Structure formats: C-alpha cells, structure tokens
C-alpha positions as CSV (number, residue, x, y, z in Angstrom):
1,X,111.9,143.2,104.8
2,X,114.7,141.0,103.4
3,X,115.0,139.2,106.8
4,X,111.3,138.5,106.9
5,X,111.2,137.2,103.3
6,X,114.2,135.0,103.9
7,X,112.6,133.6,107.0
8,X,109.4,132.8,105.1
9,X,111.3,131.2,102.3
10,X,113.4,129.1,104.7
11,X,110.3,128.2,106.7
12,X,108.5,127.0,103.5
13,X,111.6,125.0,102.5
14,X,111.8,123.3,105.9
15,X,108.1,122.5,105.7
16,X,108.6,120.9,102.3
17,X,111.5,118.9,103.6
18,X,109.6,117.7,106.7
19,X,106.3,117.0,105.0
20,X,107.2,113.3,104.0
21,X,108.2,112.6,107.6
22,X,105.1,114.0,109.3
23,X,103.5,110.5,109.4
24,X,106.5,108.7,110.9
25,X,107.0,111.6,113.4
26,X,103.4,111.4,114.6
27,X,103.5,107.6,114.8
28,X,106.7,107.8,116.9
29,X,105.2,110.5,119.2
30,X,102.0,108.5,119.7
31,X,103.9,105.3,120.4
32,X,106.2,107.1,122.8
33,X,103.2,108.5,124.6
34,X,101.5,105.1,124.8
35,X,104.8,103.5,126.1
36,X,105.6,106.2,128.6
37,X,104.4,104.3,131.7
38,X,106.4,101.2,130.6
39,X,109.3,103.4,129.9
40,X,109.2,104.8,133.4
41,X,109.2,101.3,134.9
42,X,112.1,100.2,132.7
43,X,114.1,103.3,133.8
44,X,113.6,102.2,137.4
45,X,114.6,98.7,136.5
46,X,117.8,99.9,134.7
47,X,118.7,102.2,137.7
48,X,117.5,105.4,136.1
49,X,119.4,104.9,132.8
50,X,117.1,106.5,130.2
51,X,119.2,105.4,127.2
52,X,119.0,101.7,128.1
53,X,115.2,101.9,128.9
54,X,114.6,103.7,125.6
55,X,116.8,101.2,123.7
56,X,115.0,98.2,125.2
57,X,111.6,99.6,124.3
58,X,112.7,100.5,120.8
59,X,114.1,97.1,120.2
60,X,110.9,95.5,121.6
61,X,108.8,97.7,119.2
62,X,111.0,96.7,116.3
63,X,110.4,93.0,117.1
64,X,106.6,93.6,117.4
65,X,106.5,95.4,114.1
66,X,109.1,93.6,111.9
67,X,108.5,90.0,112.9
68,X,104.8,89.9,112.1
69,X,105.4,91.9,108.9
70,X,108.1,89.5,107.8
71,X,106.0,86.5,108.6
72,X,103.1,88.0,106.6
73,X,105.4,88.8,103.7
74,X,106.7,85.2,103.6
75,X,103.1,83.7,103.8
76,X,102.0,86.1,101.0
77,X,105.0,85.2,98.9
78,X,104.3,81.4,99.3
79,X,100.6,81.9,98.5
80,X,101.4,83.9,95.4
81,X,104.0,81.3,94.2
82,X,101.4,78.6,94.9
83,X,98.8,80.5,92.8
84,X,101.2,80.9,89.9
85,X,102.1,77.2,90.1
86,X,98.4,76.2,90.0
87,X,97.7,78.6,87.1
88,X,100.6,77.1,85.2
89,X,99.5,73.5,85.9
90,X,96.0,74.4,84.8
91,X,97.3,76.0,81.6
92,X,99.3,72.9,80.7
93,X,96.4,70.6,81.6
94,X,93.9,72.5,79.5
95,X,96.4,73.3,76.6
96,X,96.0,77.1,77.1
97,X,98.3,79.0,74.8
98,X,96.6,82.4,74.9
99,X,93.8,84.3,76.7
100,X,91.1,83.1,74.3
101,X,92.0,79.5,75.2
102,X,90.8,80.1,78.8
103,X,87.3,80.2,77.4
104,X,87.6,76.5,76.4
105,X,87.9,75.3,80.0
106,X,84.7,73.3,80.7
107,X,83.7,75.4,83.8
108,X,84.2,78.6,81.9
109,X,82.2,77.3,78.9
110,X,79.3,76.3,81.2
111,X,79.3,79.7,82.9
112,X,79.1,81.4,79.5
113,X,76.2,79.2,78.4
114,X,74.4,79.9,81.7
115,X,74.8,83.6,81.3
116,X,73.6,83.4,77.7
117,X,70.5,81.4,78.8
118,X,69.4,84.0,81.4
119,X,70.5,87.2,79.6
120,X,69.7,88.5,76.1
121,X,73.4,88.4,75.2
122,X,75.3,86.3,72.7
123,X,78.2,84.2,73.7
124,X,80.5,86.2,71.3
125,X,79.7,89.4,73.3
126,X,80.4,87.7,76.6
127,X,83.7,86.3,75.3
128,X,84.8,89.7,73.9
129,X,83.8,91.4,77.2
130,X,85.7,88.8,79.3
131,X,88.8,89.1,77.1
132,X,88.7,92.9,77.3
133,X,88.3,92.7,81.1
134,X,91.0,90.2,81.5
135,X,93.4,92.4,79.4
136,X,92.6,95.4,81.7
137,X,93.2,93.3,84.8
138,X,96.6,92.1,83.5
139,X,97.6,95.7,82.5
140,X,96.6,97.0,86.0
141,X,98.6,94.3,87.7
142,X,101.6,94.9,85.6
143,X,101.4,98.7,86.2
144,X,101.2,98.0,90.0
145,X,104.6,96.3,90.0
146,X,106.7,99.4,90.2
147,X,104.4,101.4,92.4
148,X,104.1,98.4,94.8
149,X,107.9,98.2,95.1
150,X,108.0,102.0,95.7
151,X,105.3,101.7,98.3
152,X,107.1,98.9,100.1
153,X,110.4,100.9,100.1
154,X,108.5,103.9,101.4
155,X,106.9,101.9,104.2
156,X,110.3,100.4,105.2
157,X,111.8,103.9,105.3
158,X,108.8,105.2,107.4
159,X,109.2,102.4,109.9
160,X,112.9,103.0,110.2
161,X,112.4,106.8,110.8
162,X,109.6,106.1,113.3
163,X,111.8,103.7,115.3
164,X,114.7,106.1,115.2
165,X,112.5,108.9,116.5
166,X,110.8,106.6,119.0
167,X,114.2,106.0,120.7
168,X,114.8,109.7,121.1
169,X,111.2,110.5,122.1
170,X,111.4,107.8,124.8
171,X,114.8,108.9,126.0
172,X,114.4,112.7,125.8
173,X,110.7,113.1,125.5
174,X,110.2,114.7,129.0
175,X,112.9,117.2,128.3
176,X,111.4,118.0,124.9
177,X,108.0,118.6,126.4
178,X,109.4,120.7,129.2
179,X,111.4,122.9,126.8
180,X,108.3,123.3,124.7
181,X,106.2,124.3,127.7
182,X,109.0,126.6,129.1
183,X,109.4,124.6,132.3
184,X,112.5,122.9,133.8
185,X,112.9,119.2,132.8
186,X,113.4,116.6,135.5
187,X,117.0,115.4,135.5
188,X,118.2,111.8,135.6
189,X,121.1,109.7,134.5
190,X,121.6,108.8,130.8
C-alpha cells in the first residue's frame, strides 16, 4: 500500500512539473513529425550523421521562428514610439494638460455636438462618460504592462524548450517511437 501511495504521489508531482511544458513538447513533436522527410534527406546528405541533420534543421527552425518575430517586434516598437510621439505633439499643439483638455480639440468637440444632436443626451453626460471610459482604458493598459512582460518571457522560454526538444526528437525520434512501440530501432551513425 505504501509503495502504491508513493507511486501515485510521485506521479502527481511529475504531472504538475511537466504541465507547463506540455505545449512546447507537443509543438516540438508536431514540428519533428512534419520535418521528418526533410530530416531523412539531410541525414543522407550528411552521410548518415543524425546529429548534424538534426542540428541543421533545428537551426533552420530557429531562424524561421526568431527572425520574423524579431522583425515584428522591432516594427511594433517603432509604431508604438511613433504613436507616442504623435500623441505628445498633439498634446503640445492643443495645450492639453489633463484628460478633460482632450475634449477641447475641435474634432472631439464636433463629435460631441453631433452625438448630442442625434441622441437625447446632454454634452456633460457624454463628457463624463468619455472621461470615465478613458480612465478605464488607461488603467487597463497600465495593468497589462506586467502581464505582457511575463507573457513575453513565457513565450521565449516555450520557444527555447520547443527548439531544444525538437533537436532531440529529430535526432532520436525513431528510437523513441520504437522503444514506445516495443520494437527494435533502426541503427545509424550519430
């Protein structure tokens, strides 16, 4: 009974440890499965060296994943900086000191007057609703800062784990499958 309980507790602990890595493991396995035909051709090109073929495919996958993500990050950063610059220029141009000053911009004033003309709502109600909504948006964006950073770090770790596992799935995947199925794995040079 003690052995069974110990095995169950250890099994549950292992599942809790592995749970964050299930996604990267599945992505690496799927990518290895999709790259299997190319991996076989590369093995032939490298004279049967499984390690070199797996390394070449892993590095190629790294380039395919990291280069576009880096370019998108740079473009996003430039656009965010441009948006902040335009907002600052507009704030200086229209003498905006606080949130309520935004409502004095001619385009915003015209929009409020238009809404007031078609709806039975006073401009004071529209202004208070806009200020409240703006405050909620700013609070949401500020609260996203930490979680966005944590999400980026989590994604980077997941990509690193996936690429690490991809290398071993490409190199030793046939042997892993053969052992799981209880058959003898084909042998070739490392």
